[in-house]
Backbone as a ProteinNet text record, in pm:
[ID]
protein_1_A
[PRIMARY]
MDIYVGNLPFSVTEDDLREMFEAHGSVQSAKLITDRETGRSRGFGFITMENDEADAAIKALNKSDCDGRVLKVNQSEPRKQSNSTRRPR
[TERTIARY]
-1330.7	-1236.4	-1157.8	-1134.8	-1050.9	-908	-814.2	-673.1	-595.9	-509.6	-418.9	-288.4	-235.9	-108.4	-19.8	87.1	174.2	314.9	390	528.3	539.1	437.3	438.7	535.4	605	685.1	591.8	639.7	555.9	520.8	592.5	566.6	449.8	400.1	290.3	159.7	84.8	-46.5	-156.8	-281.8	-394	-402.2	-374.1	-375.2	-267.7	-148.4	-41.2	-83.9	-145.7	-191.3	-295.2	-390.4	-494.4	-431.7	-339.1	-274.4	-198.5	-132.8	-56.3	-146.1	-268.4	-359.4	-444.3	-467.9	-547.6	-480	-349.6	-278.2	-324.9	-395.7	-439.1	-591	-664.4	-810.3	-874.4	-1005.4	-1083.6	-1079.8	-1039.1	-1031.3	-1160	-1229.7	-1353.2	-1322.8	-1219.7	-1179.9	-1033.9	-971.4	-832.7	-827	-772	-765.9	-627.9	-558.6	-428.7	-453.5	-399.5	-421.8	-321.1	-372.4	-287.6	-296.4	-194.3	-190.9	-296.7	-371.7	-481.4	-433.9	-319	-271.3	-188.2	-102.3	-11.9	-61.2	-151.4	-198.9	-100.4	13.5	116.4	77.8	117	89.1	146.2	75.1	124	192	199.4	273.1	192	58.5	-26	-159.5	-229.8	-359.4	-441.9	-559	-652.3	-708.2	-727.3	-782.6	-902.7	-1006	-1119.7	-1129.9	-1133	-1142.9	-1231.3	-1273.2	-1343.9	-1248.4	-1303.8	-1222.1	-1116.3	-1153.3	-1056.5	-943.6	-979.2	-879.2	-793.8	-855.3	-783.1	-679	-716.7	-622.3	-502.6	-527.7	-419.5	-329.9	-389.5	-311.9	-225.7	-282	-206.3	-85.3	-107.5	3.5	109.8	67.5	162.6	238.5	173.2	233.7	293.9	255.3	313.5	463.9	541.1	687.9	751.7	675.4	733.1	798.4	884.3	956.5	879.7	871.1	810.4	901.8	976.9	1071.7	1166	1216.1	1313	1253.3	1121.8	1056.5	983.9	990.3	924.1	781.6	683.8	543.2	493.1	403.1	330	185.7	138.8	5	-67.6	-181.3	-261.5	-407.1	-490.4	-632.2	-646.4	-723.6	-745	-825.9	-787.7	-863.1	-953.8	-1069.7	-1159.8	-1090.6	-1122.1	-1062.6	-1108.3	-1014.3	-1047.1	-1103.2	-1200	-1258.4	-1156.7	-1146.2	-1052.1	-1123.7	-1054.2	-1106.6	-1050	-1007.5	-943.2	-1041.9	-986.1	-1066.8	-1035.3	-979.7	-943.6	-1068.6	-1054.9	-1165.6	-1159.5	-1275.9	-1276.6	-1223.1	-1165.2	-1110	-1214.1
-1089.4	-1091.4	-960.8	-906.6	-788.2	-832.9	-769.7	-804.9	-684.2	-708.4	-605.4	-613.9	-498.6	-492.1	-392.8	-441.8	-356.4	-347.7	-251.5	-223.3	-175.2	-103.8	-48.2	70.3	84.7	205.6	326.8	439.4	559.2	613	568.4	613.8	541.4	432.3	354.7	433	433.1	499	393.8	438.3	343.9	269.3	338.3	272.7	164.4	192.8	93.3	-28.7	-3.3	-110	-196.6	-132.4	-203.7	-290.6	-233.4	-307.2	-429.5	-413.2	-522.2	-643.4	-617.3	-725.6	-773.4	-688.2	-728.5	-839.1	-855.4	-965.3	-1100.5	-1099.1	-1223.2	-1237.6	-1143.6	-1152.6	-1015	-1015.2	-892.1	-821.6	-694.8	-614.9	-533.8	-552.2	-477.9	-337.6	-326.1	-194.4	-197.6	-81.8	-63.5	67.3	64.1	183.6	195	301.9	331.8	424.7	393	473.4	587.7	708.3	827.4	899.7	978.3	1059.7	1168.9	1186.9	1283.5	1426.3	1459.5	1597.4	1628	1533.5	1560.9	1503.9	1404.8	1339.6	1237.7	1221	1126.3	982.9	888.4	747.4	706.3	619.1	566	430.6	384.3	261.4	134.1	148.5	28.8	60.2	-45.7	-28.2	-154.6	-150.8	-262.3	-286.7	-412.7	-457.7	-546.1	-537.8	-629.4	-709	-843.2	-935.5	-1053.4	-1131.4	-1255.9	-1351.1	-1438.3	-1522.9	-1605.6	-1677.8	-1763.3	-1680.6	-1570.4	-1482.8	-1417.1	-1381.2	-1318.6	-1414.4	-1539.9	-1640	-1652.8	-1655.9	-1665.9	-1542.7	-1425.2	-1301.1	-1295.7	-1338.1	-1339.3	-1431	-1551.4	-1646.7	-1593.4	-1526.8	-1476.8	-1352.9	-1266.3	-1136.5	-1123.5	-1209.9	-1200.8	-1228.1	-1142.9	-1150.8	-1125.7	-1066.2	-1031	-892.7	-861.8	-735.6	-629.3	-510	-396.1	-276.4	-240.2	-128.3	-140.6	-261.9	-283.1	-308	-314.9	-341.9	-474.6	-552.3	-682.6	-661.4	-694	-671.7	-771.7	-725.5	-812.5	-812.9	-928.4	-939.2	-1053.6	-1023	-1127.5	-1084.8	-1177.8	-1146.1	-1041.3	-939.9	-831.4	-880.3	-834.4	-867.1	-749.2	-776	-665.4	-565.7	-439.5	-334.1	-347.4	-336.4	-346.9	-215.2	-224.5	-104.6	-39.4	89.7	163.4	218.6	216.8	278.1	418.5	475.1	606.4	714.7	813.4	928.3	1047.2	1019.2	1125.9	1202.7	1334	1419.5	1443.9	1451.4	1481.7	1621.7	1640.9	1772.8	1862.5
1686.7	1797	1796	1914	1928.2	1954.9	1885.5	1894.7	1946.3	2044	2095.2	2016.3	1974.7	1903.9	1978.5	2039.8	2119	2063.7	2115	2077.4	1933.4	1888	1752.8	1744.6	1632.3	1612.9	1612.1	1662.1	1669.4	1531	1428	1291.5	1224.7	1284.1	1225.2	1233.1	1122.5	1117.5	1125.6	1141.9	1142.2	1009.8	899	767.8	760.1	813.7	816.8	897.1	1010.9	1099.4	1028.3	962.7	888.5	778.7	701.8	593.3	644.6	758.4	817.9	844.3	892.1	928.6	810.9	712	595.5	516	532.1	466	520.3	633.3	698.5	704	645.9	644.5	644.6	654.9	651.2	787.2	785.3	907.4	921	1033.1	1057.4	1109.7	1194.5	1243.5	1286.8	1280.1	1324.4	1401.3	1522.2	1606	1668.5	1635.8	1694.5	1813.2	1927.6	2047.7	2050.1	2070.9	2070.9	2204.6	2232.6	2353	2342.4	2445	2446.7	2424.8	2480.6	2474.5	2349.5	2309.2	2196.7	2064.5	2069.6	1948.2	1892.3	1958.8	1915.5	1954.3	1870.8	1897.6	2032.7	2102.1	2229	2208.3	2082.6	2052.9	2061.2	2067.2	2064.3	2001.1	1964.7	1900.8	1908	1844.9	1847.3	1708.1	1676	1548.6	1579.5	1497.6	1509.4	1380.4	1395.3	1282	1321.4	1221	1248.7	1322.2	1406.2	1493.4	1421.2	1314.5	1245.3	1184.3	1121.1	1060.7	1168.4	1280	1390.5	1447	1465.1	1515.5	1422.8	1292.2	1193.8	1198.7	1211.1	1217	1343	1455.8	1581.3	1568.4	1515.5	1499.8	1404.9	1298.4	1198.1	1245.1	1321.4	1352	1491.4	1585.7	1719.4	1711.1	1775.3	1777.8	1641.4	1548.8	1418.8	1430	1333	1332.4	1253.5	1310.8	1241.4	1263.3	1161.2	1169	1288.8	1311.5	1418.7	1555.7	1565.1	1694.2	1686.4	1794	1799.3	1849.9	1764.7	1798.9	1901.5	1986.1	2077.5	2028.7	1982.2	1924.6	1995	2056.8	2122.1	2130.7	2175.2	2190.2	2299.6	2271.9	2366.4	2485.3	2603.7	2724.6	2757.4	2817	2851.9	2944.4	2924.7	3005.8	3149.9	3242.3	3384.6	3433.7	3523.4	3582	3674.9	3666.8	3749.6	3872.2	3983.4	4105.5	4121.2	4011.4	4011.5	4054	4120.9	4161.1	4071.1	3954.6	3860.1	3818.8	3819.5	3780	3629.9	3564.7	3421.7	3397	3278.8	3244.7	3188.9
[MASK]
+++++++++++++++++++++++++++++++++++++++++++++++++++++++++++++++++++++++++++++++++++++++++

């Protein structure tokens, strides 16, 4: 299951994110989303875990405190297709 993790402090690293979720089971992948131009964290990321462990992690970590910020943790929804006319760089 893919898990969305939002409202992360900008100081959190991918390793921090992985460690946070490993307390609840085996993490298959951890990805912190960064700004394309600055490389700075955008304050959210994604975790992949087995379904049972993912459910436990979501229940344990949703609305929990991380360095003074209340995390939003839930099952990730598929990305919506954009009708954007943005040109590639």
